[in-house]
C-alpha positions as CSV (number, residue, x, y, z in Angstrom):
1,M,30.6,-49.1,-16.7
2,A,27.0,-48.8,-17.9
3,Y,24.7,-46.0,-16.7
4,I,22.3,-47.2,-14.0
5,G,19.0,-45.4,-13.6
6,R,16.0,-44.1,-15.5
7,D,16.4,-43.9,-19.2
8,T,17.6,-40.5,-20.1
9,D,15.1,-40.3,-23.0
10,K,12.3,-40.5,-20.5
11,I,13.5,-37.5,-18.6
12,S,12.5,-34.1,-19.8
13,N,15.3,-32.0,-21.4
14,V,18.2,-34.4,-20.6
15,E,20.8,-34.3,-23.4
16,V,23.4,-36.9,-24.0
17,L,26.7,-35.2,-25.2
18,D,29.4,-36.7,-27.3
19,N,32.0,-38.6,-25.3
20,I,35.4,-36.9,-24.9
21,T,38.6,-38.5,-26.2
22,F,41.2,-37.7,-23.6
23,D,44.7,-36.8,-24.6
24,G,46.4,-35.9,-21.4
25,S,45.0,-32.4,-21.3
26,S,42.9,-30.9,-18.6
27,S,40.5,-28.9,-20.8
28,Y,38.3,-30.2,-23.6
29,T,35.5,-29.0,-25.8
30,L,31.9,-30.2,-25.1
31,Q,30.0,-31.2,-28.2
32,K,26.7,-32.7,-29.1
33,G,26.4,-34.3,-32.5
34,G,29.8,-32.9,-33.5
35,S,28.9,-29.3,-32.7
36,N,30.1,-27.3,-29.8
37,F,27.7,-27.3,-26.9
38,T,27.4,-24.7,-24.1
39,P,25.7,-26.1,-20.9
40,S,23.6,-24.1,-18.5
41,S,26.3,-24.4,-15.9
42,A,28.8,-26.9,-14.5
43,N,26.1,-28.1,-12.0
44,T,23.9,-29.3,-14.8
45,L,26.6,-31.8,-16.1
46,L,27.2,-35.4,-15.1
47,V,30.4,-36.8,-16.4
48,S,31.7,-40.4,-15.9
49,I,35.4,-41.2,-16.4
50,D,36.6,-44.8,-16.0
51,G,33.4,-45.7,-14.2
52,V,33.7,-42.8,-11.7
53,V,31.0,-40.1,-11.8
54,Q,32.7,-36.7,-11.8
55,A,29.9,-34.6,-10.4
56,G,31.2,-31.1,-9.8
57,N,34.9,-32.0,-10.2
58,F,35.3,-29.6,-13.0
59,T,34.5,-26.1,-14.2
60,V,32.8,-24.9,-17.4
61,S,33.4,-21.8,-19.5
62,G,31.2,-21.6,-22.6
63,S,31.6,-24.9,-24.3
64,T,35.0,-25.7,-22.5
65,I,35.1,-28.1,-19.6
66,D,38.2,-28.1,-17.4
67,F,38.9,-30.9,-14.9
68,G,41.6,-28.9,-13.2
69,T,44.2,-31.6,-13.8
70,A,45.4,-33.6,-16.8
71,V,43.2,-36.5,-17.7
72,A,45.4,-39.4,-19.0
73,G,44.9,-40.4,-22.6
74,T,44.3,-44.0,-21.4
75,S,41.2,-42.9,-19.5
76,T,37.7,-43.5,-21.0
77,C,34.8,-41.1,-21.0
78,D,31.7,-43.3,-20.3
79,F,29.1,-40.6,-20.7
80,I,28.3,-37.0,-20.4
81,L,24.7,-36.0,-19.5
82,H,23.4,-32.4,-19.5
83,Y,20.3,-32.0,-17.4
84,G,19.4,-28.5,-18.5
85,T,16.5,-26.9,-16.7
86,G,13.7,-29.2,-17.7
87,L,13.7,-32.0,-15.1
88,I,10.5,-30.6,-13.6
89,T,8.0,-29.9,-16.4
90,T,5.4,-28.3,-14.2
91,P,6.7,-26.2,-11.4
92,A,4.9,-26.3,-8.0
93,D,2.7,-23.4,-7.0
94,G,4.8,-20.5,-5.7
95,T,8.1,-21.9,-6.9
96,V,8.6,-19.5,-9.8
97,T,9.5,-16.2,-8.1
98,T,10.3,-12.8,-9.5
99,A,14.0,-13.4,-9.0
100,K,13.8,-16.5,-11.3
101,L,12.4,-14.4,-14.2
102,G,14.9,-12.8,-16.5
103,D,14.6,-9.2,-17.6
104,S,12.1,-9.0,-20.5
105,A,11.4,-12.8,-20.1
106,V,7.7,-12.3,-20.4
107,S,7.1,-11.0,-23.9
108,T,3.9,-9.8,-25.5
109,A,3.7,-13.0,-27.5
110,K,3.4,-14.9,-24.1
111,L,0.4,-12.9,-22.9
112,A,-3.0,-14.3,-23.6
113,T,-5.7,-12.1,-25.2
114,D,-7.3,-10.0,-22.5
115,A,-4.8,-11.3,-19.9
116,V,-4.1,-7.9,-18.4
117,T,-7.3,-7.0,-16.7
118,E,-8.3,-3.9,-14.8
119,A,-7.9,-5.8,-11.5
120,K,-4.2,-6.5,-12.4
121,I,-3.3,-2.8,-12.9
122,A,-2.2,-1.1,-9.7
123,D,-3.5,2.4,-8.9
124,G,-1.2,4.9,-10.5
125,A,0.6,2.3,-12.5
126,V,-0.1,3.8,-15.9
127,E,2.0,7.0,-16.2
128,S,1.2,9.9,-18.6
129,E,4.1,8.9,-21.0
130,H,2.2,5.7,-21.8
131,L,-1.0,7.5,-22.9
132,N,-1.7,8.3,-26.5
133,N,-2.4,11.9,-27.5
134,N,-6.0,10.9,-28.3
135,I,-6.7,10.0,-24.7
136,I,-8.5,12.8,-22.8
137,S,-6.2,13.2,-19.9
138,G,-5.8,17.0,-19.4
139,Q,-2.1,16.7,-20.1
140,T,-2.1,19.4,-22.8
141,E,-3.6,22.9,-22.3
142,L,-5.9,24.3,-25.0
143,A,-4.7,27.9,-24.9
144,T,-7.0,29.3,-27.7
145,A,-10.7,29.1,-28.6
146,P,-11.7,25.5,-29.6
147,D,-11.8,24.7,-33.3
148,D,-15.1,23.4,-34.7
149,T,-13.8,19.8,-34.7
150,D,-12.5,19.9,-31.1
151,E,-14.4,17.5,-29.0
152,F,-16.0,17.5,-25.5
153,L,-17.3,14.7,-23.4
154,V,-20.9,14.6,-22.5
155,S,-23.1,12.1,-20.7
156,D,-26.1,11.1,-22.8
157,A,-28.5,9.4,-20.3
158,G,-25.5,7.8,-18.6
159,T,-23.6,6.9,-21.8
160,L,-20.4,8.9,-22.3
161,K,-20.2,10.4,-25.7
162,R,-18.1,13.0,-27.5
163,I,-19.4,16.0,-29.3
164,D,-17.8,18.5,-31.7
165,Y,-17.5,22.1,-30.5
166,T,-19.4,23.2,-33.7
167,H,-22.6,21.7,-32.2
168,I,-22.5,23.7,-29.0
169,K,-20.6,26.9,-29.8
170,G,-23.7,28.8,-30.9
171,L,-25.9,27.9,-27.9
172,A,-25.1,31.1,-26.0
173,D,-25.6,33.3,-29.1
174,T,-29.1,31.9,-29.9
175,N,-30.4,31.8,-26.4
176,Q,-32.5,34.9,-26.2
177,A,-32.4,35.0,-22.3
178,I,-28.6,35.6,-22.3
179,V,-26.9,39.0,-22.6
180,K,-25.2,39.0,-26.0
181,G,-22.8,41.9,-25.4
182,W,-21.8,44.4,-22.7
183,V,-19.3,47.1,-22.2
184,N,-18.1,49.4,-19.4
185,F,-16.2,52.4,-20.7
186,S,-14.8,55.8,-19.8
187,G,-16.6,58.7,-21.6
188,S,-14.4,61.5,-20.3
189,G,-11.4,62.7,-22.3
190,T,-10.2,60.0,-24.6
191,V,-12.8,57.3,-24.7
192,S,-11.5,53.9,-23.4
193,I,-13.0,50.5,-22.7
194,N,-12.6,49.2,-19.2
195,Q,-14.1,45.8,-19.7
196,S,-16.3,44.3,-22.4
197,Y,-17.8,41.2,-24.0
198,N,-18.7,41.1,-27.7
199,C,-17.9,44.8,-28.0
200,T,-15.4,45.8,-30.8
201,S,-15.1,49.5,-30.0
202,V,-16.7,52.7,-28.7
203,T,-16.8,55.7,-30.9
204,D,-16.7,59.3,-29.4
205,N,-19.3,61.3,-31.4
206,G,-18.8,64.5,-29.4
207,T,-19.6,65.7,-25.9
208,G,-21.9,63.2,-24.2
209,S,-22.5,61.2,-27.4
210,Y,-21.1,57.7,-28.1
211,A,-21.6,54.7,-30.4
212,V,-21.1,51.3,-29.0
213,N,-20.1,48.8,-31.8
214,W,-21.0,45.2,-31.2
215,S,-19.3,42.2,-32.8
216,G,-21.3,40.1,-35.3
217,G,-21.5,37.3,-32.7
218,S,-23.6,39.4,-30.4
219,G,-26.8,39.0,-32.4
220,A,-27.3,42.8,-32.2
221,T,-28.3,43.1,-35.9
222,G,-30.9,45.2,-37.6
223,S,-33.3,47.3,-35.6
224,N,-34.6,44.5,-33.3
225,H,-31.9,44.1,-30.7
226,A,-32.8,45.4,-27.2
227,T,-30.3,47.6,-25.3
228,A,-30.0,49.2,-21.9
229,G,-27.4,51.2,-20.0
230,G,-26.5,53.9,-17.5
231,G,-23.6,55.9,-16.1
232,D,-22.3,58.2,-13.4
233,L,-21.2,61.8,-13.5
234,G,-19.7,61.6,-10.1
235,G,-21.2,62.1,-6.7
236,Y,-25.0,62.5,-6.1
237,N,-26.7,64.5,-8.9
238,N,-30.4,64.1,-9.6
239,N,-30.0,65.8,-12.9
240,E,-27.9,63.0,-14.4
241,R,-29.6,61.3,-17.4
242,V,-28.3,58.5,-19.7
243,Q,-30.2,57.6,-22.8
244,V,-29.4,54.4,-24.9
245,Y,-31.1,53.5,-28.1
246,N,-30.7,51.1,-31.1
247,A,-28.5,52.9,-33.5
248,G,-28.6,50.3,-36.3
249,N,-26.9,47.1,-37.3
250,N,-24.6,46.0,-34.4
251,Q,-24.6,49.4,-32.9
252,T,-26.1,51.1,-29.8
253,G,-26.2,54.9,-29.3
254,V,-25.4,56.3,-25.8
255,E,-26.1,59.9,-24.8
256,S,-25.3,61.4,-21.3
257,W,-26.8,64.6,-19.9
258,N,-26.5,66.8,-16.9
259,G,-29.9,68.3,-16.8
260,T,-30.3,69.7,-20.4
261,T,-26.6,69.9,-21.1
262,A,-24.8,67.1,-22.9
263,T,-22.0,66.0,-20.6
264,D,-19.2,63.3,-20.7
265,F,-19.8,60.7,-18.0
266,S,-17.3,58.2,-16.6
267,P,-18.0,55.4,-16.3
268,L,-20.7,54.5,-18.7
269,H,-22.1,51.0,-19.3
270,C,-24.3,49.4,-21.9
271,L,-25.6,45.9,-22.7
272,T,-27.7,44.4,-25.4
273,F,-29.9,41.4,-26.2
274,G,-30.6,39.9,-29.6
275,N,-31.2,36.8,-31.6
276,G,-29.6,37.9,-34.9
277,S,-32.8,38.7,-36.7
């Protein structure tokens, strides 16, 4: 019996399989052009035997079709059609749901250039593990002083730019309005520094006499740096006197007196200004 209906070559993705030669078995191998053929499912096959369409009267496993009962060798296979998944070439709006998409079905090759826009990225969708280490995200702590090539973000008239640390690290040292070094230390007994900035050490030169040694970054060089300081002997004493003076390159002298007697004070404090010249 001939097939009645639309020509199969006019229907998208309909494949005509090789006819089966029955031999009294129930299971047979599906082939197309002499090669084994695996259909999408049993529901996508239309088989005609002796003029009777066998729609769904069989099962399929891989390329094997099983009719569930022996098919006589005298029977004739009229046709086998495989309808695949392409009967509808353009799906209607809203018909392709998430459940119909296989895992990893949408590959990078299927994405158009600039297809993923900012509007398509949900808030919080990009996790930290997807960020390169050259993205400024605050994920990694810088636990030491920046290197000269470490970069900061600055806004230049509204345009975000990056700047190397080497361009800004010297600003505090060259600004003459900023204290370049300071120290708070105990002058009684063994001299010890309580807190300091740009101070490398304090030398005990004897009773009531000290030398504050500044680091090279303080700008307290030569004889031009300006220094100031003070201290406390303990309690109210109008005879207390602390003298500070420029003692040379990167050094300030500190002397403490009780009246006319050199006396150790605790605490003592000193600061300096300088521009490195």
